[in-house]
C-alpha positions as CSV (number, residue, x, y, z in Angstrom):
1,X,0.0,0.0,0.0
2,X,1.3,3.5,-0.9
3,X,1.6,6.3,1.5
4,X,2.2,10.1,1.1
5,X,3.7,12.5,3.6
6,X,4.5,16.2,3.8
7,X,7.3,16.9,6.3
8,X,8.4,20.3,7.6
9,X,11.8,20.5,9.1
10,X,12.4,23.5,11.4
11,X,15.8,24.8,12.5
12,X,19.1,25.5,10.9
13,X,18.5,23.4,7.8
14,X,19.3,25.6,4.8
15,X,22.9,26.0,3.5
16,X,24.1,22.9,5.4
17,X,23.5,20.1,2.8
18,X,20.2,19.0,4.2
19,X,18.4,18.8,0.8
20,X,21.2,16.6,-0.6
21,X,21.2,14.5,2.6
22,X,17.4,13.8,2.0
23,X,17.8,13.1,-1.7
24,X,20.7,10.7,-1.2
25,X,19.1,8.7,1.6
26,X,15.6,8.6,0.0
27,X,17.2,6.2,-2.6
28,X,18.2,3.8,0.2
29,X,14.6,3.6,1.4
30,X,13.1,3.4,-2.1
31,X,10.8,6.4,-1.7
32,X,10.2,9.1,-4.3
33,X,9.4,12.8,-3.8
34,X,10.9,16.2,-3.5
35,X,12.6,18.5,-1.1
36,X,12.8,22.3,-1.1
37,X,13.7,25.3,1.0
38,X,10.9,27.4,2.3
39,X,11.2,31.2,2.5
40,X,10.8,31.1,6.3
41,X,14.1,29.2,6.7
42,X,12.6,25.8,7.0
43,X,12.6,22.8,4.7
44,X,9.6,20.9,3.1
45,X,9.8,17.3,2.0
46,X,7.1,15.4,0.0
47,X,7.4,11.6,0.3
48,X,5.6,8.9,-1.7
49,X,6.2,5.2,-1.6
50,X,5.4,1.9,0.1
51,X,3.8,2.7,3.5
52,X,6.5,0.7,5.4
53,X,9.3,2.5,3.6
54,X,7.8,5.9,4.1
55,X,7.5,5.2,7.8
56,X,11.1,3.9,8.0
57,X,12.4,7.0,6.2
58,X,10.4,9.4,8.5
59,X,12.0,7.6,11.5
60,X,15.4,7.9,9.9
61,X,14.9,11.7,9.4
62,X,13.8,12.0,13.1
63,X,17.1,10.4,14.2
64,X,19.6,11.6,11.6
65,X,20.9,14.8,10.0
66,X,23.9,16.1,8.1
67,X,26.6,17.4,10.4
68,X,26.1,21.2,10.3
69,X,22.3,21.0,10.5
70,X,20.4,21.8,13.7
71,X,16.9,20.3,13.6
72,X,14.7,22.0,16.2
73,X,11.4,20.3,15.2
74,X,9.9,18.1,12.6
75,X,6.2,18.0,11.6
76,X,4.9,15.1,9.6
77,X,1.5,15.3,7.9
78,X,0.1,12.2,6.1
79,X,-2.4,12.3,3.2
80,X,-5.8,13.3,4.6
81,X,-4.4,15.7,7.2
82,X,-5.4,19.3,6.5
83,X,-1.7,20.4,6.5
84,X,-0.7,17.8,4.0
85,X,0.2,19.9,0.9
86,X,1.0,17.0,-1.5
87,X,3.5,17.1,-4.3
88,X,4.5,20.3,-5.9
89,X,6.8,18.7,-8.6
90,X,5.4,16.3,-11.0
91,X,7.6,13.2,-11.5
92,X,7.2,9.6,-12.2
93,X,9.9,8.1,-10.1
94,X,12.9,9.2,-8.1
95,X,13.7,11.9,-5.6
96,X,14.3,15.5,-6.7
97,X,15.7,18.7,-5.1
98,X,13.7,21.8,-6.0
99,X,16.4,24.4,-6.2
100,X,13.9,27.3,-6.1
101,X,12.4,28.6,-2.9
102,X,8.8,27.5,-2.4
103,X,6.9,30.6,-1.5
């Protein structure tokens, strides 16, 4: 069964390699999606994949980060939650970094 999640990472997460960290590790969990900087200094991630792999990747993100990052808080919204924004980049497979700011 597939699962979608929108994740907002709060803290010092821009300019520290966090987007590349997410992209590289998403391949290990076989999830697709996108990651982008938000104008408020936070990061937004959209995940899609097998429910167990999405759950494993969310847990990985809760426990790990690139060296220079300082994660203060992580909010996870699954499909059906009012704060779940869904995908903003259309793609068939893989994981992409959106190099533009979101808002």
